[in-house]
C-alpha positions as CSV (number, residue, x, y, z in Angstrom):
1,M,-44.2,-10.3,80.1
2,R,-44.3,-13.5,77.3
3,P,-47.9,-14.8,75.8
4,E,-48.1,-18.6,76.0
5,L,-47.9,-20.5,73.1
6,P,-49.7,-23.7,71.9
7,P,-47.2,-26.6,72.8
8,Q,-46.3,-27.2,68.9
9,Y,-44.7,-23.8,68.9
10,E,-41.0,-24.8,70.1
11,R,-38.7,-22.2,71.8
12,D,-35.3,-21.0,71.3
13,D,-32.8,-20.4,73.8
14,N,-34.1,-17.1,75.4
15,G,-37.2,-18.8,75.4
16,Y,-38.8,-17.1,72.7
17,P,-40.7,-18.5,69.9
18,P,-39.1,-18.9,66.5
19,R,-39.7,-16.0,63.8
20,Y,-41.4,-17.7,61.1
21,R,-42.7,-15.2,58.2
22,G,-44.6,-18.0,55.8
23,D,-41.9,-20.8,54.4
24,F,-39.0,-18.1,55.8
25,D,-37.4,-19.9,58.6
26,A,-35.3,-17.3,60.2
27,R,-32.5,-20.0,61.4
28,R,-32.1,-21.0,58.3
29,P,-28.9,-20.0,56.8
30,Y,-29.9,-17.1,53.3
31,S,-29.6,-19.2,49.8
32,R,-29.4,-17.2,47.0
33,D,-29.5,-19.7,44.9
34,E,-33.1,-21.2,46.0
35,D,-34.0,-17.3,46.0
36,H,-32.8,-17.6,42.1
37,L,-34.5,-20.9,41.3
38,R,-38.1,-19.5,42.9
39,I,-37.8,-16.2,41.3
40,L,-37.0,-18.0,37.8
41,S,-40.3,-20.4,38.8
42,I,-42.3,-17.6,39.0
43,L,-41.3,-16.2,35.9
44,H,-41.4,-19.2,33.9
45,Y,-45.4,-19.8,35.1
46,L,-45.8,-16.3,33.7
47,F,-43.4,-17.0,30.4
48,G,-45.7,-20.0,29.7
49,A,-49.5,-18.1,30.3
50,L,-48.1,-15.2,27.8
51,A,-46.8,-17.6,25.4
52,G,-50.4,-19.9,26.0
53,L,-51.8,-16.5,25.0
54,Y,-49.2,-15.1,21.8
55,C,-49.8,-18.7,20.5
56,S,-53.3,-18.5,20.2
57,T,-53.4,-15.7,17.5
58,P,-53.7,-17.9,14.8
59,L,-57.2,-19.7,15.8
60,I,-58.3,-16.6,13.7
61,H,-56.7,-18.4,10.5
62,V,-58.7,-21.5,11.4
63,F,-62.1,-19.4,11.2
64,I,-61.8,-18.2,8.4
65,G,-60.6,-21.8,7.1
66,F,-63.6,-23.0,8.6
67,L,-65.4,-20.0,6.9
68,M,-64.0,-21.2,3.7
69,V,-64.9,-24.9,3.5
70,S,-68.1,-24.7,5.3
71,G,-69.2,-22.3,2.0
72,N,-70.4,-19.3,4.5
73,M,-67.8,-17.5,2.8
74,D,-68.9,-18.7,-1.0
75,A,-65.7,-20.1,-1.5
76,H,-65.4,-22.3,-4.7
77,A,-64.1,-26.2,-4.6
78,E,-60.3,-24.5,-5.1
79,E,-60.9,-21.8,-2.3
80,Q,-61.6,-24.6,0.2
81,I,-58.1,-26.3,-0.2
82,V,-57.0,-22.9,0.9
83,G,-59.5,-23.1,4.3
84,W,-58.4,-26.5,4.5
85,L,-54.3,-25.3,4.6
86,F,-55.5,-22.4,6.8
87,I,-56.9,-24.9,9.4
88,G,-54.4,-27.4,9.0
89,I,-51.5,-25.0,9.3
90,G,-53.4,-22.6,11.9
91,G,-54.2,-25.5,13.9
92,A,-50.8,-27.0,13.8
93,I,-48.7,-23.2,15.2
94,V,-51.7,-23.4,17.6
95,A,-51.1,-26.7,19.2
96,L,-46.9,-26.7,19.5
97,G,-47.5,-23.3,20.8
98,W,-49.7,-24.3,23.8
99,I,-47.2,-27.3,23.7
100,F,-44.7,-24.6,24.3
101,A,-46.2,-23.4,26.7
102,A,-47.5,-26.1,28.8
103,L,-43.8,-27.4,29.0
104,V,-42.8,-23.6,30.2
105,V,-45.2,-24.1,33.0
106,F,-44.0,-27.6,33.8
107,V,-40.5,-26.3,33.6
108,G,-41.6,-23.8,36.3
109,Y,-42.8,-26.1,38.5
110,S,-40.1,-28.6,38.3
111,L,-37.3,-25.4,39.0
112,S,-39.5,-25.3,42.1
113,Q,-39.1,-28.8,42.7
114,R,-35.2,-29.1,41.8
115,K,-35.9,-31.4,39.5
116,R,-35.6,-32.8,35.7
117,Y,-32.4,-30.4,35.8
118,M,-32.0,-31.6,32.1
119,L,-35.2,-30.5,30.7
120,C,-35.0,-27.2,32.8
121,F,-31.5,-26.7,30.5
122,V,-33.3,-27.5,27.0
123,T,-36.1,-25.7,27.8
124,A,-33.9,-22.7,29.1
125,C,-32.1,-22.8,25.3
126,L,-35.8,-23.3,23.2
127,C,-37.3,-20.2,25.5
128,C,-34.1,-18.1,23.8
129,M,-35.6,-18.2,20.7
130,H,-38.6,-16.0,22.1
131,V,-37.3,-12.4,21.1
132,P,-37.6,-10.9,23.7
133,L,-38.6,-11.4,26.8
134,G,-38.1,-15.9,26.4
135,T,-34.3,-14.8,25.6
136,V,-34.1,-12.6,28.8
137,L,-35.8,-16.1,31.1
138,G,-33.6,-18.4,28.9
139,V,-30.6,-16.9,29.8
140,F,-30.8,-16.1,33.0
141,T,-32.2,-19.4,33.7
142,I,-29.2,-20.9,31.8
143,L,-26.9,-18.8,33.8
144,V,-28.1,-19.8,37.3
145,L,-28.5,-23.8,36.1
146,A,-24.7,-23.3,35.1
147,R,-23.4,-22.7,38.8
148,P,-21.9,-26.3,40.8
149,S,-24.1,-25.5,43.6
150,V,-27.2,-25.2,41.8
151,K,-26.6,-28.5,40.2
152,D,-26.1,-30.2,43.3
153,L,-29.5,-29.0,44.9
154,F,-30.7,-30.8,41.8
155,D,-29.4,-33.5,42.6
156,R,-30.5,-33.8,46.4
157,G,-33.8,-33.1,44.7
158,A,-33.5,-35.7,42.8
159,I,-32.0,-38.3,45.8
160,E,-34.6,-37.3,47.8
161,A,-37.4,-37.7,45.1
162,Q,-36.5,-41.5,45.0
163,P,-39.2,-43.7,47.0
164,A,-37.5,-46.3,49.6
165,R,-36.8,-49.8,48.4
166,E,-38.1,-52.6,50.2
167,G,-35.7,-53.9,53.0
168,E,-33.3,-50.8,52.8
169,A,-32.8,-49.0,56.2
170,G,-34.0,-45.4,55.9
């Protein structure tokens, strides 16, 4: 005996409800490209978090520079210049690292939305400079993005994202 379901569930030809498991729809054809983009998106989120943590290590230089400048390390005037250099260079490295980490996380979001193809491609090339994890992630991202079928997914995503203009049907 089949259980009764609420009316929002549609039934197939045999009278059974469709099988759903989260975002998975058994009726939709399998797409290797979508699976690869989803996995790459998750890996970009993880790598962005790791890059943000790794790029925070020069904060110790900023702290030491602050101690030199504030006089807590008995620094003379010449040594205070070194303290300002520690603060400036360390702060710049941390800021650039956090900007890169935020960019990688944003690219992960863009991969999941199938938007901003060129930004994803350029960021994948930049990830290749971060040996070894970034290199592996960047190379695999470039290989997936180089497929014509993936580029078509991004083109369709960009078209769907455009708002309809007034006076157009659809």
